[in-house]
DODRENLUM-456163 format. One line per 4 residues: number of its first residue (from 1); their letters; for each residue x, y, z of N, C-alpha, C, O. Coordinates in Angstrom, 3 decimals, always signed. Each point is the difference from the previous one (the first is absolute). Example, Ala and Ser with C-alpha at 12.3 -4.5 7.8 and 13.67 -1.06 7.14 Angstrom:
! DODRENLUM-456163
1> AS> +13.190/-5.690/+7.800/-0.890/+1.190/+0.000/+0.900/+1.200/+0.000/+1.036/-0.019/+0.665  -1.386/+1.069/-1.385/+0.820/+1.190/+0.060/-0.770/+1.090/+0.730/+0.509/+1.108/+0.169
END
This chain:
! DODRENLUM-456163
1> MKEM> -87.335/+17.601/+48.229/-0.477/+0.255/+1.340/-0.258/-1.316/+0.743/+0.242/-0.087/+1.203  -0.725/-0.919/-1.901/-0.250/-1.290/+0.631/+1.298/-0.638/+0.472/+0.022/-0.690/+1.020  +1.063/+0.919/-1.761/+1.298/-0.541/+0.393/+0.462/+0.611/+1.319/+0.545/-0.697/+0.856  -0.759/+1.973/-0.698/+0.392/+0.683/+1.235/-0.830/-0.505/+1.175/+0.521/-0.180/+1.100
5> DALE> -1.797/-0.044/-1.328/-0.864/-0.532/+1.060/+0.455/-1.398/+0.415/-0.001/-0.339/+1.184  +0.387/-0.462/-2.169/+0.483/-1.352/+0.286/+1.300/+0.059/+0.806/+0.186/-0.775/+0.938  +0.708/+1.691/-1.302/+1.251/+0.160/+0.747/-0.277/+0.468/+1.426/+0.628/-0.475/+0.946  -1.551/+1.391/-0.796/-0.368/+0.501/+1.328/-0.526/-1.136/+0.885/+0.366/-0.097/+1.172
9> REIE> -1.205/-0.739/-1.723/-0.537/-1.137/+0.755/+1.116/-0.980/+0.382/+0.012/-0.536/+1.108  +0.911/+0.313/-2.023/+1.110/-0.912/+0.279/+0.904/+0.552/+1.093/+0.443/-0.738/+0.880  -0.177/+2.008/-0.940/+0.825/+0.647/+1.027/-0.672/-0.113/+1.359/+0.645/-0.352/+0.987  -1.916/+0.645/-0.934/-0.733/-0.078/+1.263/-0.046/-1.431/+0.540/+0.007/-0.204/+1.214
13> ALKP> -0.052/-0.773/-2.099/-0.011/-1.398/+0.427/+1.356/-0.427/+0.538/+0.069/-0.849/+0.889  +1.009/+1.420/-1.409/+1.346/-0.383/+0.422/+0.467/+0.703/+1.271/+0.859/-0.525/+0.708  -1.399/+1.690/-0.408/+0.424/+0.742/+1.193/-0.099/-0.825/+1.280/+0.963/-0.034/+0.766  -2.095/-0.637/-0.500/-0.066/-0.793/+1.244/+1.022/-1.139/+0.033/+0.502/-0.348/+1.069
17> KVRD> -0.199/-0.221/-2.207/+0.982/-1.078/-0.048/+1.390/+0.518/+0.357/+0.730/-0.633/+0.763  -0.373/+1.779/-1.316/+1.308/+0.598/+0.292/+0.053/+0.420/+1.467/+1.010/-0.212/+0.670  -2.092/+0.803/-0.172/-0.073/+0.407/+1.404/+0.193/-1.220/+0.911/+0.730/+0.077/+0.988  -1.373/-1.188/-1.313/+0.153/-1.222/+0.791/+1.435/-0.514/-0.045/+0.525/-0.470/+1.010
21> MLIS> +0.110/+0.558/-2.175/+1.392/-0.430/-0.121/+0.894/+0.844/+0.907/+0.908/-0.517/+0.650  -1.173/+1.803/-0.617/+0.798/+0.912/+0.805/-0.200/-0.266/+1.491/+0.966/-0.048/+0.761  -2.195/-0.122/-0.356/-0.316/-0.202/+1.413/+0.447/-1.375/+0.480/+0.508/-0.136/+1.113  -0.692/-0.874/-1.939/+0.273/-1.371/+0.439/+1.475/-0.389/-0.039/+0.367/-1.060/+0.507
25> SESS> +0.467/+1.882/-1.086/+1.426/-0.307/-0.057/+0.553/-0.071/+1.419/-0.090/+0.966/+0.758  +0.660/-2.113/-0.405/+0.472/-0.230/+1.366/+1.324/+0.694/+0.290/+0.229/+0.461/+1.118  +0.620/-0.387/-2.093/+1.336/+0.548/+0.185/+0.001/+1.513/-0.237/-0.530/+0.482/-1.001  +1.133/+0.257/+1.935/+0.113/+1.453/-0.166/+0.835/+0.341/-1.223/-0.282/+0.966/-0.709
29> KKKI> +1.310/-1.765/+0.469/+0.864/+0.220/-1.155/-0.796/-0.158/-1.303/+0.145/+0.806/-0.918  -0.981/-1.841/+0.842/-0.814/-0.202/-1.194/-0.983/+1.145/-0.193/-0.264/+0.415/-1.128  -0.277/+0.093/+2.228/-0.932/+1.130/-0.087/+0.710/+1.223/-0.573/-0.534/+0.683/-0.874  +1.738/-0.412/+1.368/+0.756/+1.165/-0.467/+0.303/-0.131/-1.491/-0.119/+0.975/-0.743
33> LFLY> +0.505/-2.159/+0.305/+0.288/-0.217/-1.420/-1.274/+0.119/-0.838/+0.037/+0.505/-1.123  -1.155/-0.967/+1.664/-1.282/+0.117/-0.699/-0.411/+1.469/-0.109/-0.516/+0.430/-1.032  +0.747/+0.333/+2.095/-0.293/+1.433/-0.030/+0.843/+0.701/-1.062/-0.488/+0.866/-0.728  +1.742/-1.249/+0.653/+0.892/+0.573/-1.010/-0.544/-0.272/-1.402/+0.025/+0.878/-0.862
37> LLVS> -0.509/-2.083/+0.642/-0.584/-0.355/-1.288/-1.233/+0.856/-0.295/-0.154/+0.501/-1.114  -0.718/-0.333/+2.100/-1.205/+0.817/-0.207/+0.358/+1.444/-0.338/-0.620/+0.615/-0.868  +1.622/-0.082/+1.559/+0.439/+1.373/-0.281/+0.598/+0.086/-1.404/-0.289/+0.935/-0.746  +1.116/-1.904/+0.395/+0.641/-0.013/-1.322/-1.029/-0.073/-1.130/+0.193/+0.593/-1.061
41> LGLA> -1.274/-1.317/+1.293/-1.047/-0.137/-1.016/-0.980/+1.166/+0.006/-0.874/+0.078/-0.863  +1.011/+0.819/+1.820/-0.898/+1.148/+0.076/-1.369/-0.357/+0.560/-0.987/+0.672/-0.299  +0.922/-1.714/+1.101/-1.276/-0.470/+0.538/-0.160/+0.271/+1.490/-1.032/-0.333/+0.582  +2.017/+0.919/+0.027/+0.008/+0.174/+1.451/-1.168/+0.850/+0.497/-0.464/-0.204/+1.122
45> YHFE> -0.016/+1.139/-1.916/-1.074/+0.880/+0.457/-1.292/-0.755/+0.284/-0.862/+0.505/+0.719  +0.717/-1.687/-1.262/-1.200/-0.805/+0.258/+0.023/-0.627/+1.397/-1.038/-0.419/+0.513  +2.226/+0.356/+0.098/+0.169/-0.753/+1.244/+0.710/+0.813/+1.073/+0.811/-0.543/+0.750  -1.101/+1.825/-0.666/+0.730/+0.887/+0.907/-0.090/-0.429/+1.461/+1.008/+0.017/+0.706
49> DEIK> -2.186/-0.397/-0.243/-0.154/-0.397/+1.412/+0.788/-1.272/+0.314/+0.666/-0.089/+1.032  -0.746/-0.878/-1.918/+0.716/-1.257/+0.206/+1.513/+0.224/-0.033/+0.746/-0.624/+0.754  -0.308/+1.516/-1.631/+1.431/+0.316/-0.104/+0.486/+0.668/+1.276/+1.063/-0.339/+0.520  -1.837/+1.282/-0.023/+0.385/+0.687/+1.236/+0.142/-0.996/+1.144/+0.973/+0.049/+0.753
53> ESLE> -1.929/-0.939/-0.625/+0.041/-1.013/+1.055/+1.201/-0.934/-0.159/+0.668/-0.331/+0.980  -0.400/-0.085/-2.205/+1.122/-0.900/-0.260/+1.332/+0.671/+0.290/+0.907/-0.632/+0.543  -0.779/+1.895/-0.894/+1.245/+0.717/+0.263/+0.230/+0.210/+1.491/+1.129/-0.102/+0.480  -2.202/+0.396/+0.252/+0.134/+0.154/+1.447/+0.461/-1.308/+0.631/+0.862/-0.003/+0.878
57> DGLQ> -1.434/-1.099/-1.325/+0.391/-1.314/+0.492/+1.443/-0.317/-0.397/+0.770/-0.524/+0.805  -0.413/+0.842/-2.044/+1.341/-0.264/-0.502/+1.067/+0.792/+0.730/+1.098/-0.503/+0.235  -1.410/+1.732/+0.124/+0.975/+0.830/+0.711/+0.317/-0.568/+1.375/+1.120/+0.144/+0.491  -2.097/-0.787/+0.130/+0.242/-0.602/+1.308/+0.897/-1.225/-0.114/+0.657/-0.375/+0.971
61> KIEE> -0.622/-0.252/-2.140/+0.765/-1.224/-0.206/+1.201/+0.200/-0.927/+0.543/-0.973/-0.523  -0.129/+2.215/+0.317/+1.039/+0.278/-0.986/+1.341/-0.628/+0.385/+0.716/-0.505/-0.865  -0.376/+0.530/+2.134/+1.279/-0.596/+0.420/+0.012/-1.498/-0.282/+1.004/-0.548/-0.455  -2.115/-0.099/+0.724/-0.123/-1.440/-0.256/+0.125/-0.300/-1.497/+0.666/-0.959/-0.390
65> MMAS> -1.305/+1.777/-0.437/+0.066/-0.210/-1.453/+1.412/+0.212/-0.522/+0.482/-0.773/-0.828  +0.177/+1.812/+1.305/+1.320/+0.349/-0.513/+1.087/-0.958/+0.500/+1.006/-0.196/-0.680  -1.196/-0.392/+1.846/+1.022/-0.857/+0.586/+0.296/-1.229/-0.859/+1.145/-0.444/-0.077  -2.152/-0.090/-0.552/+0.205/-1.234/-0.767/+0.054/+0.234/-1.508/+0.004/-0.960/-0.771
69> EDDL> +0.036/+2.185/+0.350/-0.053/+0.317/-1.434/+1.389/+0.276/-0.552/+0.754/+0.788/+0.571  -0.414/-1.439/-1.687/+1.291/+0.238/-0.624/-0.116/+0.424/-1.466/+1.015/+0.207/-0.664  -2.229/-0.078/+0.162/-0.227/+0.449/-1.369/-0.108/+1.529/-0.021/-0.905/+0.574/+0.606  +1.829/+0.069/-1.303/+0.069/+1.460/+0.000/-1.260/+0.648/-0.550/-0.419/+1.043/+0.502
73> CTVS> -0.190/-1.630/-1.512/-1.230/+0.547/-0.578/-1.117/+0.006/+1.048/-0.702/+0.999/+0.157  +0.545/-2.099/+0.547/-1.036/-0.089/+1.028/+0.290/+0.953/+1.141/-0.918/+0.624/+0.532  +2.166/-0.502/-0.151/+0.384/+0.937/+1.070/-0.366/+1.420/-0.392/-0.519/+0.753/+0.825  +0.779/-0.374/-2.069/-0.325/+1.355/-0.445/-1.504/+0.251/-0.018/-0.447/+1.104/+0.309
77> IIF> -0.332/-2.117/-0.668/-1.449/+0.151/+0.009/-0.511/+0.133/+1.422/-0.859/+0.837/+0.275  +1.378/-1.653/+0.631/-0.418/+0.082/+1.404/+0.390/+1.348/+0.578/-0.758/+0.588/+0.772  +1.943/-0.090/-1.139/+0.468/+1.287/+0.501/-0.906/+1.104/-0.479/+0.228/+1.167/+0.317
END
């Protein structure tokens, strides 16, 4: 039980750091890739509001992101 409490405390300590990383990312493309990582790791539910805001911002800049992108993997993630 003590191990679970320690993990819970560690998770709670890391959430603000991850949230700051998500918010402070200057590039919309980097935000989208970071969101993809959070979803892939199953952690997206911790950051639903930040994800919604980032996606709304990303959708407004999608043409700009896609215009300079030539990596098919990144294009599929942005799509």
